N, CA, C and O atoms as a MOPAC input file, in Angstrom:
PM7 MOZYME 1SCF
protein

 N    130.76900 1   107.31400 1    81.96900 1
 C    130.83200 1   107.69300 1    83.21300 1
 C    129.39500 1   107.95200 1    84.27200 1
 O    128.64800 1   108.92500 1    84.37700 1
 N    129.41200 1   106.71700 1    84.91500 1
 C    127.57400 1   107.08400 1    85.90700 1
 C    127.75600 1   108.26600 1    86.81200 1
 O    128.51200 1   108.11800 1    87.77200 1
 N    127.16000 1   109.42100 1    86.63200 1
 C    127.07700 1   110.48500 1    87.65600 1
 C    126.32600 1   110.88500 1    88.53000 1
 O    125.34400 1   111.29700 1    87.91100 1
 N    126.13200 1   111.05000 1    89.74700 1
 C    125.62900 1   110.33400 1    90.49300 1
 C    124.01800 1   110.92700 1    90.35400 1
 O    123.15600 1   110.08000 1    90.59100 1
 N    123.65000 1   111.97000 1    90.08100 1
 C    122.16100 1   111.77800 1    89.18600 1
 C    121.60800 1   110.47600 1    88.87200 1
 O    120.76500 1   109.67700 1    89.27900 1
 N    122.45300 1   110.62800 1    87.98000 1
 C    122.26000 1   109.06600 1    87.13700 1
 C    122.02100 1   107.44000 1    87.87100 1
 O    121.24400 1   106.51800 1    87.61800 1
 N    122.89500 1   107.60100 1    88.68600 1
 C    122.50100 1   106.80800 1    89.52000 1
 C    121.75000 1   106.42400 1    91.01300 1
 O    121.71500 1   105.33900 1    91.59500 1
 N    121.08900 1   107.92000 1    91.44900 1
 C    119.58800 1   108.06900 1    91.69200 1
 C    118.58100 1   107.37900 1    90.92700 1
 O    117.75400 1   106.55100 1    91.30900 1
 N    118.74200 1   107.75000 1    90.04800 1
 C    117.36000 1   107.94700 1    88.92900 1
 C    117.69500 1   106.53000 1    88.85200 1
 O    116.55700 1   106.06400 1    88.89500 1
 N    118.69000 1   105.24500 1    88.74600 1
 C    118.73100 1   104.54600 1    88.03200 1
 C    118.01700 1   103.42600 1    89.49400 1
 O    117.10800 1   102.66200 1    89.17000 1
 N    118.52600 1   103.41800 1    91.11600 1
 C    118.08400 1   102.61500 1    92.03600 1
 C    116.69100 1   103.19700 1    91.88200 1
 O    115.78200 1   102.39400 1    91.67300 1
 N    116.38800 1   104.56300 1    91.96400 1
 C    114.98800 1   104.97400 1    91.60800 1
 C    113.35400 1   104.31000 1    91.04400 1
 O    112.23300 1   104.12900 1    91.52000 1
 N    114.11200 1   104.10100 1    89.67600 1
 C    113.70200 1   103.24700 1    88.69300 1
 C    113.41000 1   101.76200 1    88.93800 1
 O    112.49100 1   100.94500 1    88.89400 1
 N    114.35900 1   101.84600 1    89.14400 1
 C    114.65100 1   100.12000 1    89.83000 1
 C    113.06900 1    99.74900 1    90.69200 1
 O    112.09600 1    99.04400 1    90.42800 1
 N    113.52900 1   100.80600 1    92.02000 1
 C    112.67700 1   100.34000 1    92.84700 1
 C    110.56100 1   100.57600 1    92.46400 1
 O    109.67500 1   100.47500 1    93.31200 1
 N    110.42100 1   100.81200 1    91.33000 1
 C    109.61900 1   101.52300 1    90.71500 1
 C    109.28700 1   100.49600 1    90.72400 1
 O    108.51900 1   100.01800 1    91.55900 1
 N    110.16700 1    99.48000 1    89.09000 1
 C    110.29800 1    98.54200 1    88.67400 1
 C    109.91600 1    97.09300 1    89.25000 1
 O    109.62800 1    95.94200 1    88.92000 1
 N    110.06000 1    97.72300 1    90.04900 1
 C    110.06400 1    96.28100 1    91.04200 1
 C    108.70700 1    96.01700 1    91.98200 1
 O    108.26000 1    95.09000 1    92.65700 1
 N    108.24700 1    97.62200 1    91.56400 1
 C    107.25900 1    97.49900 1    92.96800 1
 C    105.90700 1    97.42800 1    91.47300 1
 O    104.70200 1    97.30800 1    91.69400 1
 N    106.37100 1    97.50900 1    90.39800 1
 C    105.00900 1    97.38200 1    89.41000 1
 C    105.10800 1    95.32800 1    89.20500 1
 O    104.11400 1    94.63700 1    88.98000 1
 N    105.95000 1    95.00500 1    89.29900 1
 C    106.20300 1    93.89400 1    88.91500 1
 C    105.81300 1    93.12600 1    90.17400 1
 O    105.38500 1    92.01600 1    89.85800 1
 N    105.81200 1    93.38000 1    91.80000 1
 C    105.51800 1    92.14500 1    92.36700 1
 C    103.78300 1    92.46800 1    92.98000 1
 O    103.21100 1    91.95400 1    93.94100 1
 N    103.28400 1    93.51100 1    91.99600 1
 C    101.59300 1    93.25800 1    91.93200 1
 C    100.79600 1    93.99400 1    91.17000 1
 O    100.94100 1    95.17200 1    90.84300 1
 N     99.58600 1    92.93700 1    90.78500 1
 C     98.94000 1    93.21800 1    89.41500 1
 C     98.23300 1    94.71200 1    89.69000 1
 O     98.02200 1    95.67000 1    88.94700 1
 N     97.89600 1    94.39000 1    91.48800 1
 C     96.80300 1    95.80100 1    91.91100 1
 C     98.01500 1    97.53600 1    92.23800 1
 O     97.49200 1    98.58800 1    92.60500 1
 N     98.90300 1    97.46200 1    92.09900 1
 C     99.63400 1    98.81900 1    91.78400 1
 C     99.44200 1    99.79000 1    90.57600 1
 O     99.40100 1    99.70800 1    89.34900 1
 N     99.37200 1   100.47600 1    91.26700 1
 C     99.31800 1   101.70300 1    89.77400 1
 C    100.18900 1   100.63800 1    88.54700 1
 O    101.17600 1    99.94300 1    88.78800 1
 N     99.51800 1   100.77100 1    87.29700 1
 C    100.90700 1   100.19100 1    86.37300 1
 C    101.15300 1    98.99700 1    86.77700 1
 O    101.30800 1    98.50600 1    85.65900 1
 N    101.35100 1    97.93500 1    87.64600 1
 C    101.42900 1    97.13900 1    88.05600 1
 C    100.87800 1    95.87800 1    86.59500 1
 O     99.85400 1    95.72600 1    85.92800 1
 N    102.08400 1    95.28600 1    86.66100 1
 C    102.77400 1    94.32600 1    86.33400 1
 C    101.72200 1    92.51700 1    85.81200 1
 O    101.79600 1    91.45400 1    86.42900 1
 N    100.70500 1    92.86100 1    84.28700 1
 C    100.14800 1    91.23800 1    85.01600 1
 C    101.35100 1    90.28000 1    84.21500 1
 O    102.38600 1    90.58200 1    83.61900 1
 N    100.56500 1    88.76900 1    84.56200 1
 C    100.25600 1    87.95000 1    83.86400 1
 C    102.14100 1    87.62100 1    84.00200 1
 O    102.95400 1    87.16500 1    83.19800 1
 N    102.26100 1    88.13600 1    85.48200 1
 C    104.06800 1    87.27100 1    86.08300 1
 C    104.00800 1    86.39100 1    86.65900 1
 O    102.95000 1    86.59400 1    87.25500 1
 N    104.39100 1    85.37000 1    87.02100 1
 C    104.63000 1    84.18600 1    88.36700 1
 C    104.47000 1    84.59500 1    89.18800 1
 O    104.83200 1    85.67100 1    89.66500 1
 N    103.84700 1    83.76000 1    89.56000 1
 C    103.54900 1    84.54300 1    91.67300 1
 C    105.59500 1    83.60800 1    92.63700 1
 O    105.96600 1    83.76300 1    93.80000 1
 N    105.98100 1    83.17500 1    92.03900 1
 C    107.87300 1    83.54200 1    92.27500 1
 C    108.14800 1    84.47800 1    91.87600 1
 O    109.12500 1    85.04300 1    92.36800 1
 N    107.45600 1    85.06500 1    90.84600 1
 C    108.18300 1    86.08900 1    90.44200 1
 C    108.43600 1    87.10100 1    91.48600 1
 O    109.48300 1    87.61300 1    91.88100 1
 N    106.84700 1    87.29900 1    91.92800 1
 C    106.60800 1    88.44500 1    92.29000 1
 C    106.61800 1    87.97600 1    94.22200 1
 O    106.34200 1    88.71200 1    95.16900 1
 N    106.96000 1    86.79600 1    94.23200 1
 C    106.90600 1    86.93100 1    95.72400 1
 C    108.75300 1    87.81200 1    95.59600 1
 O    109.12100 1    88.91300 1    96.00300 1
 N    109.37000 1    86.91400 1    94.99700 1
 C    111.23700 1    87.53200 1    94.96400 1
 C    110.54800 1    88.50300 1    94.68600 1
 O    110.00800 1    88.65800 1    95.78100 1
 N    110.08400 1    89.40500 1    93.96000 1
 C    110.17500 1    90.94900 1    94.24500 1
 C    109.97100 1    91.59000 1    94.84000 1
 O    110.42700 1    92.73400 1    94.82300 1
 N    109.25900 1    91.17900 1    95.56600 1
 C    108.11500 1    91.75800 1    96.97000 1
 C    109.67800 1    91.25100 1    98.15700 1
 O    110.22000 1    91.97100 1    98.99600 1
 N    109.99400 1    89.93000 1    97.81400 1
 C    111.60700 1    89.62300 1    98.95200 1
 C    112.46400 1    91.18600 1    98.79900 1
 O    112.64000 1    91.87300 1    99.80500 1
 N    112.95700 1    91.63400 1    97.43400 1
 C    113.69700 1    92.54600 1    97.44300 1
 C    113.12000 1    93.64500 1    97.93100 1
 O    113.51000 1    94.17300 1    98.97200 1
 N    112.07500 1    94.11700 1    97.17700 1
 C    111.23600 1    95.42800 1    98.17800 1
 C    111.87700 1    95.94800 1    99.80200 1
 O    112.27000 1    97.04300 1   100.20200 1
 N    111.76700 1    94.69700 1   100.41800 1
 C    111.69900 1    94.90700 1   101.93800 1
 C    112.02800 1    95.60800 1   101.74400 1
 O    111.32000 1    96.60700 1   101.61700 1
 N    113.57400 1    95.64600 1   101.54000 1
 C    114.44600 1    96.34800 1   102.30300 1
 C    115.23900 1    97.63500 1   101.01500 1
 O    116.21400 1    98.35100 1   101.24300 1
 N    114.73600 1    97.59500 1   100.20800 1
 C    115.08600 1    98.37900 1    98.65100 1
 C    115.19000 1    99.86900 1    99.37800 1
 O    114.28500 1   100.15100 1   100.16300 1
 N    116.30200 1   100.88400 1    99.14500 1
 C    115.88700 1   102.42300 1    99.23500 1
 C    115.03600 1   102.98900 1    98.66600 1
 O    114.93700 1   103.06800 1    97.44200 1
 N    114.28800 1   103.47300 1    99.49300 1
 C    113.06800 1   104.62800 1    99.08600 1
 C    113.45200 1   106.15900 1    99.13100 1
 O    114.31600 1   106.70500 1    99.81800 1
 N    112.83200 1   106.54500 1    98.48300 1
 C    113.20100 1   108.06900 1    98.11100 1
 C    113.25200 1   108.33200 1    99.37600 1
 O    112.10200 1   108.74400 1    99.22800 1
 N    113.38500 1   108.43900 1   100.08600 1
 C    113.73500 1   108.92000 1   101.41300 1
 C    115.01300 1   108.42100 1   101.89700 1
 O    115.62100 1   109.37700 1   102.37800 1
 N    115.44300 1   107.74100 1   101.95200 1
 C    116.59400 1   107.16200 1   101.99200 1
 C    117.14800 1   107.39000 1   100.99200 1
 O    117.05000 1   108.59900 1   101.19800 1
 N    117.58900 1   107.35500 1   100.19400 1
 C    118.15500 1   107.78800 1    98.44100 1
 C    118.27600 1   109.72200 1    98.59400 1
 O    119.27900 1   110.17500 1    98.04200 1
 N    117.34400 1   110.77900 1    99.28000 1
 C    117.30500 1   111.62600 1    99.81900 1
 C    118.32700 1   112.03500 1   100.68900 1
 O    118.95500 1   113.08500 1   100.55800 1
 N    118.57700 1   110.78200 1   102.03200 1
 C    119.32200 1   110.95100 1   102.76000 1
 C    120.88000 1   110.99800 1   101.80400 1
 O    121.52200 1   111.94600 1   101.35300 1
 N    121.11400 1   109.38200 1   101.76000 1
 C    121.90700 1   109.02000 1   100.35100 1
 C    122.17800 1   110.14800 1   100.20600 1
 O    121.99500 1   110.69300 1   101.29500 1
 N    122.63000 1   111.08400 1    99.24500 1
 C    122.55900 1   112.27700 1    98.44900 1
 C    122.93700 1   113.27500 1    99.75900 1
 O    124.06700 1   113.57700 1   100.14200 1
 N    122.61500 1   113.37800 1    99.89900 1
 C    122.84000 1   114.48900 1   102.14300 1
 C    124.16500 1   114.16300 1   102.57800 1
 O    125.16300 1   114.84100 1   102.82300 1
 N    123.85000 1   112.69100 1   102.61200 1
 C    125.03600 1   112.24500 1   103.53800 1
 C    126.56300 1   111.80300 1   102.29300 1
 O    127.67400 1   111.53300 1   102.74800 1
 N    126.31800 1   111.81800 1   101.04200 1
 C    126.87200 1   111.44600 1   100.14600 1
 C    126.92000 1   111.26600 1    98.47800 1
 O    126.69600 1   110.34400 1    97.69400 1
 N    127.43300 1   112.97800 1    98.35600 1
 C    126.60000 1   112.98300 1    97.54600 1
 C    127.37300 1   113.35000 1    96.31400 1
 O    127.10900 1   114.12100 1    95.39100 1
 N    128.77400 1   112.29900 1    96.65000 1
 C    129.99200 1   111.97800 1    95.53300 1
 C    129.17600 1   111.12400 1    94.99400 1
 O    129.25100 1   111.28700 1    93.77600 1
 N    128.05800 1   109.87900 1    95.37800 1
 C    127.81700 1   108.71500 1    95.07500 1
 C    126.30000 1   108.74900 1    94.65400 1
 O    125.94800 1   107.74400 1    94.03600 1
 N    125.44800 1   109.58800 1    94.83800 1
 C    123.96200 1   109.91200 1    94.77300 1
 C    123.77700 1   111.29200 1    94.65500 1
 O    124.28300 1   112.20900 1    95.30100 1
 N    123.22100 1   111.29900 1    94.01500 1
 C    122.63200 1   113.21600 1    93.88600 1
 C    121.31500 1   112.62600 1    92.82800 1
 O    121.24100 1   112.01800 1    91.76000 1
 N    120.02800 1   113.41700 1    94.19500 1
 C    118.21400 1   113.99500 1    92.84000 1
 C    119.03000 1   114.89500 1    91.71400 1
 O    119.63300 1   115.92800 1    91.42500 1
 N    118.55300 1   113.67700 1    91.35700 1
 C    118.59200 1   114.10900 1    90.21100 1
 C    117.57500 1   116.26600 1    89.92900 1
 O    116.79800 1   116.70500 1    90.77700 1
 N    117.86700 1   116.88100 1    88.92400 1
 C    117.59900 1   117.78200 1    88.53700 1
 C    116.17500 1   117.77000 1    88.81700 1
 O    115.48500 1   116.76500 1    88.64600 1
 N    115.43900 1   119.59900 1    89.52400 1
 C    113.76200 1   119.18500 1    89.40800 1
 C    112.96700 1   117.94900 1    90.06500 1
 O    111.77800 1   117.71900 1    89.84100 1
 N    113.86200 1   117.12600 1    90.97500 1
 C    113.00200 1   115.99100 1    91.78900 1
 C    112.83300 1   117.03100 1    92.98800 1
 O    113.51500 1   117.96000 1    93.42100 1
 N    111.22400 1   116.26200 1    93.43300 1
 C    110.58600 1   116.63100 1    94.71800 1
 C    111.18800 1   116.63000 1    95.62300 1
 O    110.88000 1   115.74900 1    96.42600 1
 N    112.40000 1   117.60700 1    96.04000 1
 C    113.03900 1   116.74100 1    96.96000 1
 C    112.63000 1   117.32400 1    98.50800 1
 O    113.37800 1   116.79900 1    99.33300 1
 N    111.33900 1   118.56300 1    99.34500 1
 C    110.41700 1   118.68700 1    99.57100 1
 C    109.60800 1   117.25600 1    99.98600 1
 O    108.86100 1   117.32500 1   100.96200 1
 N    109.73300 1   115.94900 1    99.27200 1
 C    108.21800 1   114.89700 1    99.45600 1
 C    110.13700 1   114.33300 1    99.92500 1
 O    110.65900 1   115.00600 1   100.81400 1
 N    110.47800 1   113.87200 1    99.67500 1
 C    111.52000 1   113.15400 1   100.16600 1
 C    112.09500 1   113.16900 1   101.38100 1
 O    112.82200 1   112.27100 1   101.80800 1
 N    111.72100 1   114.41500 1   102.11000 1
 C    112.14500 1   114.40000 1   103.43400 1
 C    111.03300 1   113.78200 1   104.42200 1
 O    109.82500 1   113.99200 1   104.31200 1
 N    111.45700 1   113.23200 1   105.10200 1
 C    110.90600 1   112.72200 1   106.52700 1
 C    110.20200 1   113.54800 1   107.06600 1
 O    110.63300 1   114.50000 1   107.71600 1
 N    108.48500 1   113.16900 1   106.76900 1
 C    107.69700 1   114.45900 1   106.77900 1
 C    106.96400 1   113.82700 1   108.63200 1
 O    107.79000 1   112.99300 1   109.00400 1
 N    106.15700 1   113.91800 1   109.42200 1
 C    105.85900 1   114.24300 1   110.70200 1
 C    104.25000 1   112.83800 1   110.37500 1
 O    103.39600 1   113.04600 1   109.51200 1
 N    104.24800 1   111.88200 1   111.06300 1
 C    103.30600 1   111.17600 1   110.90400 1
 C    102.12100 1   111.47000 1   110.91200 1
 O    101.90100 1   111.48300 1   112.12300 1
 N    100.79300 1   111.82300 1   110.22000 1
 C     99.08100 1   112.26100 1   110.54800 1
 C     98.80300 1   111.62500 1   111.97500 1
 O     99.01600 1   110.41400 1   112.02400 1
 N     98.41400 1   112.16100 1   113.01100 1
 C     97.48900 1   112.06200 1   114.23000 1
 C     96.72700 1   111.17200 1   113.99400 1
 O     96.33300 1   110.36100 1   114.83300 1
 N     96.27300 1   111.20900 1   112.30400 1
 C     95.44600 1   110.42900 1   112.56600 1
 C     95.37400 1   108.87800 1   111.98900 1
 O     94.40900 1   108.28700 1   111.50500 1
 N     96.65500 1   108.45000 1   112.19800 1
 C     96.88500 1   107.25000 1   112.19800 1
 C     98.02700 1   106.58100 1   113.66800 1
 O     99.11200 1   106.08000 1   113.96300 1
 N     96.73400 1   107.07700 1   114.15700 1
 C     97.57900 1   106.33500 1   115.80700 1
 C     96.02000 1   106.23100 1   116.62700 1
 O     95.63200 1   105.22300 1   117.21700 1
 N     95.49900 1   107.10800 1   116.54300 1
 C     93.62600 1   106.42300 1   117.05300 1
 C     92.31300 1   106.33900 1   116.37800 1
 O     91.83100 1   106.90500 1   115.39700 1
 N     91.98300 1   105.64800 1   117.03100 1
 C     90.00700 1   106.46000 1   116.10600 1
 C     90.44000 1   105.82600 1   115.17500 1
 O     91.54800 1   105.59300 1   114.69400 1
 N     88.93700 1   105.45200 1   114.87900 1
 C     88.39200 1   104.19300 1   113.53000 1
 C     89.11300 1   104.73300 1   112.45900 1
 O     89.47400 1   105.90800 1   112.51500 1
 N     89.44200 1   103.83200 1   111.21600 1
 C     89.81100 1   104.04700 1   109.85400 1
 C     89.79200 1   103.44200 1   109.04800 1
 O     90.21400 1   102.28600 1   109.05500 1
 N     89.39900 1   103.90300 1   108.27700 1
 C     88.49800 1   102.91300 1   107.11900 1
 C     89.37100 1   101.96400 1   106.22700 1
 O     90.36200 1   102.64000 1   105.95200 1
 N     89.44900 1   101.18200 1   105.85300 1
 C     90.67300 1    99.93300 1   105.59600 1
 C     90.61200 1    99.45100 1   104.05800 1
 O     89.55700 1    98.81900 1   104.00000 1
 N     91.08500 1    99.43700 1   103.05700 1
 C     90.75900 1    99.78800 1   101.65900 1
 C     91.73600 1    98.60200 1   101.07600 1
 O     92.72900 1    98.96500 1   100.44600 1
 N     91.52300 1    97.36500 1   101.24000 1
 C     92.65400 1    96.21300 1   100.92200 1
 C     92.46200 1    95.98900 1    99.08900 1
 O     91.33800 1    96.02400 1    98.58700 1
 N     93.62700 1    95.78000 1    98.31000 1
 C     93.58100 1    95.08400 1    96.83100 1
 C     91.68900 1    94.14800 1    96.61400 1
 O     91.10900 1    93.23000 1    97.19400 1
 N     91.46800 1    94.79800 1    95.81200 1
 C     90.11000 1    94.17900 1    95.48900 1
 C     89.26300 1    93.74400 1    96.42300 1
 O     88.64500 1    92.68800 1    96.29500 1
 N     89.13700 1    94.66800 1    97.64500 1
 C     87.74600 1    94.67900 1    98.60500 1
 C     86.70000 1    94.97900 1    98.11900 1
 O     85.69200 1    94.53000 1    98.66400 1
 N     86.57000 1    95.75400 1    97.04900 1
 C     84.89700 1    95.45200 1    97.05600 1
 C     84.48500 1    94.57800 1    96.47700 1
 O     83.36100 1    94.74100 1    96.00200 1
 N     85.12400 1    93.35700 1    96.25700 1
 C     84.64800 1    92.36100 1    96.26500 1
 C     83.85600 1    91.68500 1    97.26900 1
 O     82.87700 1    90.93900 1    97.23500 1
 N     84.83000 1    92.34400 1    98.47300 1
 C     84.42200 1    91.62400 1    99.70500 1
 C     83.25200 1    92.59300 1   100.72500 1
 O     82.98900 1    92.30100 1   101.89100 1
 N     82.77800 1    93.54100 1   100.11900 1
 C     82.41100 1    94.67600 1   100.91000 1
 C     83.27500 1    95.34900 1   101.30700 1
 O     82.90100 1    96.21300 1   102.10000 1
 N     84.65200 1    95.31300 1   101.01300 1
 C     85.59800 1    96.62900 1   101.75900 1
 C     85.39600 1    97.49800 1   100.48700 1
 O     85.06900 1    97.14900 1    99.35200 1
 N     85.76400 1    99.07900 1   101.13400 1
 C     86.67200 1    99.35500 1   102.37300 1
 C     85.50300 1    99.48800 1   102.98500 1
 O     84.44700 1    99.74500 1   102.40600 1
 N     85.76200 1    99.17600 1   105.19200 1
 C     85.21100 1    98.97400 1   106.29400 1
 C     86.41700 1    99.87100 1   107.39200 1
 O     87.57800 1   100.19800 1   107.14700 1
 N     85.44800 1   100.11500 1   108.84100 1
 C     85.83500 1   100.83900 1   109.20200 1
 C     86.21600 1   100.27900 1   110.36300 1
 O     85.54200 1   100.03900 1   111.36500 1
 N     87.42700 1   100.08000 1   110.12700 1
 C     88.48500 1    98.99600 1   111.33300 1
 C     88.48500 1    99.77000 1   112.64900 1
 O     89.09700 1   100.82800 1   112.79800 1
 N     87.76200 1    99.17700 1   113.58700 1
 C     88.15600 1    99.74200 1   115.22200 1
 C     89.44900 1    99.56000 1   115.51500 1
 O     89.65300 1   100.77300 1   115.47200 1
 N     90.36200 1    99.18600 1   115.74000 1
 C     91.71500 1    98.93100 1   115.56500 1
 C     92.15600 1    97.55100 1   116.76200 1
 O     93.33100 1    97.57400 1   117.12700 1
 N     91.24700 1    96.38900 1   117.35500 1
 C     91.48400 1    95.73600 1   118.27000 1
 C     92.14700 1    94.71000 1   117.19900 1
 O     91.76000 1    94.86200 1   116.04000 1
 N     93.13900 1    93.64000 1   117.45100 1
 C     93.27800 1    92.97400 1   117.01000 1
 C     94.94400 1    93.61500 1   116.12600 1
 O     95.58500 1    94.47700 1   116.72900 1
 N     95.40800 1    93.16700 1   114.92000 1
 C     96.38400 1    93.33900 1   114.31600 1
 C     94.80900 1    93.57800 1   113.06400 1
 O     93.63800 1    93.24200 1   113.24300 1
 N     95.34900 1    94.15500 1   112.06900 1
 C     94.21500 1    94.63200 1   110.94900 1
 C     93.77200 1    93.53900 1   109.51700 1
 O     92.79700 1    93.38400 1   108.78200 1
 N     95.54800 1    92.77400 1   109.73000 1
 C     94.62900 1    91.70500 1   109.10700 1
 C     94.39000 1    90.57500 1   108.84100 1
 O     94.24900 1    89.94700 1   107.79200 1
 N     94.33400 1    90.24000 1   110.36000 1
 C     93.25700 1    89.14900 1   111.62500 1
 C     91.76700 1    89.56500 1   111.33300 1
 O     90.76800 1    88.93800 1   110.98000 1
 N     92.03400 1    90.88900 1   111.62700 1
 C     90.40300 1    91.61600 1   111.39400 1
 C     90.11700 1    91.24600 1   110.01400 1
 O     89.31600 1    90.33700 1   109.79300 1
 N     90.75800 1    91.93300 1   108.96600 1
 C     90.48800 1    92.09000 1   107.46000 1
 C     89.77800 1    90.62900 1   107.50700 1
 O     88.55800 1    90.46200 1   107.50000 1
 N     90.81100 1    89.54400 1   107.56000 1
 C     89.91600 1    87.61600 1   107.39100 1
 C     88.84800 1    87.67800 1   108.65900 1
 O     88.30900 1    86.58600 1   108.47400 1
 N     88.34600 1    88.09500 1   109.54100 1
 C     87.72400 1    87.80500 1   110.04800 1
 C     86.51000 1    88.72500 1   109.75600 1
 O     85.42900 1    88.58900 1   110.33000 1
 N     86.90200 1    90.15900 1   108.34000 1
 C     85.56700 1    90.73700 1   108.42600 1
 C     85.57500 1    89.35500 1   106.58600 1
 O     86.18200 1    90.17800 1   105.90200 1
 N     85.47800 1    88.78700 1   106.11900 1
 C     85.89200 1    88.53800 1   104.87500 1
 C     87.03000 1    88.53600 1   103.59500 1
 O     87.00500 1    88.07900 1   102.45200 1
 N     87.87800 1    89.16900 1   104.27100 1
 C     89.16600 1    89.41100 1   103.31100 1
 C     89.53200 1    87.54500 1   103.11600 1
 O     89.69400 1    86.77200 1   104.06100 1
 N     89.58900 1    87.18900 1   101.66900 1
 C     90.28000 1    86.30400 1   101.63700 1
 C     91.96900 1    86.29800 1   102.43100 1
 O     92.99700 1    86.96000 1   102.29400 1
 N     91.46200 1    85.00800 1   103.40100 1
 C     93.37500 1    85.39200 1   103.75200 1
 C     94.12500 1    84.87300 1   103.08000 1
 O     95.13900 1    85.06800 1   103.75100 1
 N     94.68000 1    83.94700 1   101.62600 1
 C     96.03600 1    83.69200 1   100.88900 1
 C     96.02600 1    85.22700 1   100.24400 1
 O     97.15000 1    85.58700 1    99.89400 1
 N     94.94900 1    86.21200 1   100.02000 1
 C     95.31100 1    87.97400 1    99.56600 1
 C     95.59200 1    88.45200 1   101.11700 1
 O     96.47800 1    89.30500 1   101.12900 1
 N     95.04700 1    88.11800 1   102.52900 1
 C     95.75700 1    89.32600 1   103.26700 1
 C     97.14400 1    88.66400 1   103.62600 1
 O     97.95300 1    89.47900 1   104.06800 1
 N     97.55000 1    87.49100 1   103.54200 1
 C     99.08000 1    87.53700 1   103.77900 1
 C     99.29100 1    87.36700 1   102.75300 1
 O     99.88900 1    86.31300 1   102.53500 1
 N     99.08500 1    87.90300 1   102.00800 1
 C    100.39500 1    88.46300 1   100.64800 1
 C    101.38900 1    89.27700 1   101.09400 1
 O    102.55800 1    88.93200 1   101.26600 1
 N    100.97300 1    90.25100 1   101.26400 1
 C    101.78800 1    91.73100 1   102.13000 1
 C    100.93600 1    92.54500 1   100.61300 1
 O    101.31800 1    93.69000 1   100.37600 1
 N    100.59300 1    92.35600 1   100.31600 1
 C     99.56700 1    93.43700 1    99.15800 1
 C     99.64800 1    95.10400 1    99.96200 1
 O     99.76900 1    95.29900 1   101.17200 1
 N     99.54100 1    96.13700 1    98.89500 1
 C     99.47800 1    97.50700 1    99.84300 1
 C     97.75100 1    97.16200 1   100.44600 1
 O     96.99400 1    96.60400 1    99.65100 1
 N     97.18000 1    97.56100 1   101.98600 1
 C     96.28200 1    98.42000 1   101.48700 1
 C     96.08900 1   100.11800 1   102.09500 1
 O     96.43200 1   100.62800 1   103.16100 1
 N     95.60500 1   100.50200 1   101.26500 1
 C     94.97200 1   101.56900 1   101.45100 1
 C     94.61900 1   102.01800 1   102.92200 1
 O     94.66300 1   100.89500 1   103.42400 1
 N     94.34100 1   102.74800 1   103.84300 1
 C     93.80800 1   103.37200 1   104.94000 1
 C     93.00600 1   104.81300 1   105.01600 1
 O     93.38000 1   105.96900 1   104.81900 1
 N     92.08700 1   104.39400 1   105.28500 1
 C     91.12000 1   106.23500 1   105.00600 1
 C     91.05900 1   106.54300 1   106.72300 1
 O     91.05900 1   105.93000 1   107.79000 1
 N     91.00900 1   107.85300 1   106.21500 1
 C     90.66400 1   108.82500 1   107.54500 1
 C     89.31700 1   108.78000 1   108.04200 1
 O     88.91500 1   109.62600 1   107.24300 1
 N     88.66400 1   108.59900 1   108.46000 1
 C     87.32900 1   108.43200 1   108.78100 1
 C     86.69400 1   109.48300 1   110.01500 1
 O     87.16500 1   109.62700 1   111.14300 1
 N     86.00400 1   109.86800 1   109.68400 1
 C     85.50200 1   111.50500 1   110.39600 1
 C     84.83700 1   110.95100 1   111.34000 1
 O     84.87700 1   109.80600 1   111.79100 1
 N     83.88500 1   112.33600 1   111.75000 1
 C     82.71000 1   112.29500 1   112.41400 1
 C     81.72200 1   111.87200 1   111.66000 1
 O     81.72000 1   111.89100 1   110.42900 1
 N     80.53900 1   111.33600 1   112.62200 1
 C     79.34100 1   110.41100 1   111.17000 1
 C     79.54700 1   109.24800 1   110.65500 1
 O     78.47000 1   108.66100 1   110.55900 1
 N     80.58200 1   108.51000 1   110.20200 1
 C     81.16300 1   107.38300 1   109.67300 1
 C     81.29700 1   106.12900 1   110.25400 1
 O     81.85000 1   105.21900 1   109.63800 1

């Protein structure tokens, strides 16, 4: 019989596996996977439950889901979005961006994807939906 914390752990482990499968660029990404398999993993991940979703499910339906003992519940709660994400310039660092002169400072004019392509990042990579790292710009940068 599966207990609620084991069920939750299975969902979170499946999410981690799909993330690793979807891109070789993520931490511990799985290399040598066919493009069709990566695309399918990305499609499944679009609506796959996150840690926040699982924490909310555990709160509202503890007989089905429960966070495993010792799980960092405080990290699972929805936190306020940092204000630096809303305004001002921001550094953009896409996967393998160093090959194309990234990270670069984005002025937030237009979409990030269009801006990356206009600034030398290959269109076929920009449209893959790979995770892009955003870094807070400080004064003088």
